[in-house]
Kinemage of the C-alpha trace (Angstrom):
@kinemage 1
@onewidth
@group {chain A} dominant
@subgroup {mainchain}
@vectorlist {calphas} color= white
{ca met a 1} P 116.865 94.520 82.674
{ca phe a 2} L 114.893 95.412 85.809
{ca lys a 3} L 111.605 94.468 84.108
{ca lys a 4} L 113.067 91.093 83.127
{ca ile a 5} L 114.067 90.430 86.744
{ca ile a 6} L 110.559 91.311 87.944
{ca lys a 7} L 109.028 89.067 85.283
{ca lys a 8} L 111.274 86.141 86.245
{ca thr a 9} L 110.478 86.684 89.918
{ca leu a 10} L 106.741 86.647 89.225
{ca glu a 11} L 107.154 83.435 87.261
{ca ile a 12} L 109.008 81.755 90.136
{ca ile a 13} L 106.713 82.881 92.995
{ca pro a 14} L 103.833 80.459 92.166
{ca phe a 15} L 106.255 77.523 92.241
{ca val a 16} L 107.622 78.691 95.598
{ca phe a 17} L 104.095 78.803 97.047
{ca leu a 18} L 103.361 75.387 95.527
{ca met a 19} L 106.490 73.953 97.147
{ca leu a 20} L 105.515 75.435 100.517
{ca ala a 21} L 102.001 74.000 100.167
{ca val a 22} L 103.414 70.552 99.396
{ca ile a 23} L 105.732 70.781 102.432
{ca leu a 24} L 102.820 71.770 104.682
{ca ile a 25} L 100.640 68.935 103.369
{ca val a 26} L 103.457 66.420 103.891
{ca gln a 27} L 103.900 67.754 107.435
{ca ile a 28} L 100.191 67.299 108.118
{ca val a 29} L 100.149 63.730 106.788
{ca ile a 30} L 103.284 62.729 108.727
{ca ser a 31} L 102.009 64.346 111.929
{ca ile a 32} L 98.611 62.652 111.697
{ca arg a 33} L 100.159 59.244 110.980
{ca gln a 34} L 102.513 59.643 113.935
{ca glu a 35} L 99.623 60.933 116.074
{ca lys a 36} L 101.382 64.270 116.576
{ca thr a 37} L 100.133 67.850 116.413
{ca pro a 38} L 100.485 69.422 112.937
{ca thr a 39} L 102.884 72.362 113.070
{ca ile a 40} L 104.080 75.164 110.803
{ca phe a 41} L 107.866 75.564 110.958
{ca gly a 42} L 107.944 74.370 114.555
{ca tyr a 43} L 104.864 76.251 115.793
{ca gly a 44} L 101.393 74.909 116.525
{ca leu a 45} L 98.117 76.857 116.547
{ca phe a 46} L 95.352 76.029 119.005
{ca leu a 47} L 91.930 77.453 119.781
{ca val a 48} L 91.215 78.047 123.471
{ca val a 49} L 87.755 76.706 124.370
{ca ser a 50} L 87.654 77.094 128.169
{ca pro a 51} L 88.023 80.025 130.612
{ca ser a 52} L 90.597 78.319 132.861
{ca met a 53} L 93.383 80.730 131.834
{ca glu a 54} L 91.391 83.979 131.908
{ca asp a 55} L 92.358 86.812 132.085
{ca val a 56} L 95.794 85.816 130.749
{ca ile a 57} L 94.348 83.875 127.807
{ca met a 58} L 90.694 84.360 126.941
{ca thr a 59} L 88.180 81.820 125.704
{ca gly a 60} L 88.164 81.981 121.902
{ca asp a 61} L 91.789 83.159 121.596
{ca leu a 62} L 93.975 81.486 118.991
{ca ile a 63} L 97.339 80.756 120.611
{ca leu a 64} L 100.776 80.174 119.078
{ca val a 65} L 102.837 77.408 120.690
{ca asn a 66} L 106.553 76.736 120.161
{ca thr a 67} L 106.704 72.949 119.725
{ca arg a 68} L 110.510 72.952 119.459
{ca glu a 69} L 110.977 74.224 122.996
{ca thr a 70} L 112.765 71.757 125.280
{ca val a 71} L 113.313 73.798 128.457
{ca tyr a 72} L 110.368 74.568 130.726
{ca asp a 73} L 110.454 76.552 133.967
{ca glu a 74} L 107.978 77.362 136.693
{ca his a 75} L 105.382 79.957 135.646
{ca asp a 76} L 105.818 79.093 131.941
{ca ile a 77} L 102.538 78.497 130.141
{ca ile a 78} L 102.586 75.182 128.292
{ca thr a 79} L 100.263 73.230 126.031
{ca phe a 80} L 100.033 69.517 126.811
{ca tyr a 81} L 97.897 66.396 126.444
{ca lys a 82} L 95.440 65.673 129.242
{ca ser a 83} L 96.594 62.044 129.255
{ca ser a 84} L 98.961 59.731 127.395
{ca thr a 85} L 96.047 58.241 125.441
{ca pro a 86} L 96.215 58.969 121.672
{ca gly a 87} L 93.766 61.710 120.713
{ca ser a 88} L 93.646 63.007 124.272
{ca glu a 89} L 92.277 66.501 124.972
{ca ile a 90} L 94.785 69.347 124.631
{ca ile a 91} L 95.181 71.718 127.578
{ca thr a 92} L 97.038 75.015 128.042
{ca his a 93} L 97.913 75.839 131.670
{ca arg a 94} L 100.703 77.473 133.686
{ca ile a 95} L 103.448 75.411 135.383
{ca glu a 96} L 103.044 75.642 139.153
{ca ala a 97} L 105.824 73.283 140.221
{ca ile a 98} L 108.615 71.123 138.815
{ca lys a 99} L 110.392 68.342 140.638
{ca thr a 100} L 113.122 65.967 139.508
{ca ile a 101} L 113.247 62.311 140.606
{ca asp a 102} L 116.021 60.039 139.301
{ca gly a 103} L 116.726 62.460 136.489
{ca val a 104} L 113.084 62.631 135.368
{ca arg a 105} L 111.272 65.969 135.568
{ca tyr a 106} L 107.670 65.973 136.779
{ca tyr a 107} L 105.393 68.940 136.078
{ca thr a 108} L 102.347 70.229 137.909
{ca thr a 109} L 100.168 72.833 136.200
{ca lys a 110} L 97.082 74.881 137.008
{ca gly a 111} L 94.769 77.195 135.146
{ca val a 112} L 95.164 80.735 136.511
{ca asn a 113} L 91.389 80.872 136.930
{ca asn a 114} L 91.257 77.553 138.806
{ca leu a 115} L 91.565 77.268 142.594
{ca thr a 116} L 93.568 74.036 142.511
{ca ser a 117} L 95.275 71.708 140.063
{ca asn a 118} L 93.253 68.871 138.581
{ca ala a 119} L 94.367 65.313 139.313
{ca trp a 120} L 95.473 64.740 135.713
{ca glu a 121} L 97.839 67.729 135.761
{ca ile a 122} L 99.816 66.783 138.852
{ca asp a 123} L 103.290 65.292 138.406
{ca phe a 124} L 103.108 64.407 134.696
{ca thr a 125} L 106.192 63.833 132.566
{ca glu a 126} L 107.545 65.801 129.627
{ca asp a 127} L 106.337 63.273 127.037
{ca arg a 128} L 102.851 64.811 127.352
{ca ile a 129} L 104.040 68.382 126.663
{ca ile a 130} L 103.429 69.777 123.165
{ca gly a 131} L 105.213 73.091 123.587
{ca lys a 132} L 105.484 76.492 125.249
{ca tyr a 133} L 102.899 79.250 124.793
{ca val a 134} L 104.266 82.192 122.769
{ca ala a 135} L 101.424 84.526 121.801
{ca lys a 136} L 97.670 84.875 121.392
{ca ser a 137} L 95.178 86.588 119.082
{ca gly a 138} L 91.487 87.077 119.753
{ca phe a 139} L 90.986 88.423 116.223
{ca leu a 140} L 92.433 85.316 114.577
{ca gly a 141} L 90.416 83.207 116.985
{ca asp a 142} L 87.221 84.881 115.742
{ca ile a 143} L 88.207 84.263 112.109
{ca tyr a 144} L 89.027 80.637 112.902
{ca arg a 145} L 85.628 80.015 114.494
{ca ile a 146} L 83.763 81.760 111.659
{ca ile a 147} L 85.518 79.769 108.940
{ca phe a 148} L 85.930 76.402 110.596
{ca gly a 149} L 83.642 76.342 113.601
{ca gly a 150} L 86.530 74.925 115.605
{ca lys a 151} L 86.352 71.596 113.794
{ca leu a 152} L 89.584 71.776 111.794
{ca asn a 153} L 93.135 72.692 112.684
{ca phe a 154} L 94.106 76.197 111.572
{ca ile a 155} L 96.912 74.767 109.455
{ca tyr a 156} L 94.333 73.669 106.892
{ca ala a 157} L 93.311 77.295 106.463
{ca ile a 158} L 96.898 78.193 105.653
{ca val a 159} L 97.133 75.394 103.084
{ca ile a 160} L 93.919 76.617 101.455
{ca leu a 161} L 95.210 80.198 101.412
{ca val a 162} L 98.477 79.056 99.825
{ca phe a 163} L 96.618 77.310 97.020
{ca met a 164} L 94.402 80.367 96.557
{ca met a 165} L 97.512 82.520 96.232
{ca ile a 166} L 98.944 80.091 93.679
{ca ala a 167} L 95.717 80.236 91.675
{ca ile a 168} L 95.642 84.038 91.800
{ca met a 169} L 99.275 84.268 90.714
{ca glu a 170} L 98.653 81.886 87.830
{ca ile a 171} L 95.587 83.873 86.703
{ca val a 172} L 97.627 87.088 86.849
{ca asn a 173} L 100.426 85.479 84.827
{ca ile a 174} L 98.015 84.118 82.216
{ca thr a 175} L 96.282 87.505 81.928
{ca lys a 176} L 99.628 89.230 81.461
{ca glu a 177} L 100.710 86.690 78.833
{ca val a 178} L 97.448 87.142 76.900
{ca ala a 179} L 97.774 90.949 77.068
{ca leu a 180} L 101.399 90.723 75.936
{ca his a 181} L 100.460 88.451 73.043
{ca lys a 182} L 97.707 90.848 71.942
{ca gln a 183} L 100.151 93.746 72.129
{ca glu a 184} L 102.677 91.855 70.017
{ca leu a 185} L 100.000 91.085 67.413
{ca leu a 186} L 98.929 94.733 67.366
{ca leu a 187} L 102.515 95.921 66.906
{ca lys a 188} L 103.061 93.360 64.157
{ca thr a 189} L 99.889 94.518 62.374
{ca gln a 190} L 100.952 98.150 62.682
{ca glu a 191} L 104.397 97.325 61.317
{ca glu a 192} L 102.815 95.509 58.360
{ca leu a 193} L 100.550 98.505 57.642
{ca val a 194} L 103.493 100.903 57.848
{ca glu a 195} L 105.556 98.667 55.551
{ca ala a 196} L 102.663 98.407 53.088
{ca glu a 197} L 102.260 102.206 53.069
{ca leu a 198} L 105.991 102.698 52.546
{ca gln a 199} L 105.937 100.196 49.692
{ca arg a 200} L 102.981 102.047 48.128
{ca leu a 201} L 104.864 105.328 48.339
{ca arg a 202} L 107.965 103.732 46.820
{ca asp a 203} L 105.864 102.294 43.973
{ca glu a 204} L 104.315 105.712 43.289
{ca glu a 205} L 107.748 107.311 43.295
{ca glu a 206} L 109.066 104.734 40.846
{ca ala a 207} L 106.028 105.245 38.619
{ca gln a 208} L 106.560 109.041 38.564
{ca lys a 209} L 110.217 108.575 37.625
{ca lys a 210} L 109.252 106.435 34.623
{ca his a 211} L 106.952 109.177 33.365
């Protein structure tokens, strides 16, 4: 019973990965068409290419950003567009000040390594904010640069890995099926040989009785 459950689970896993891959691809297509940042379950991944946030975030770090966040406070680190122009550069800086005018919140940010705020990061509105910084990884940043050279979004790497996992799972399943089929043929052949030997013995016994 337990083996059957494991077998069924292994059969289902490739389809689960395939479904996840399809969902991720659909997310990418929708995000690109809507000129938004591709995300994975509400989180975006970005490669840091400048030293403006050192030593908090280092150049080359891969950072995780919560794109579902809606509340931002002073001293939060946020990722935002440099301007409202589509395709604008993406920046990650710390919030220095927030002010509210007629119900609209205006944010001013600054890189921790910068002396002052740049003109384009003074009193901008929330529509330019992508999300709040959550975590960083220098190791993943190194892998990202080695594989992609910083030219593709890390989400594509995940999609590729998903398809690789699907392929591996399918190969494993096929190998197991072939091995199982060979085993069944071997058992069938052995059963036929045993039956033939038993029939030979029965024939000899019958022949001896007649004599």
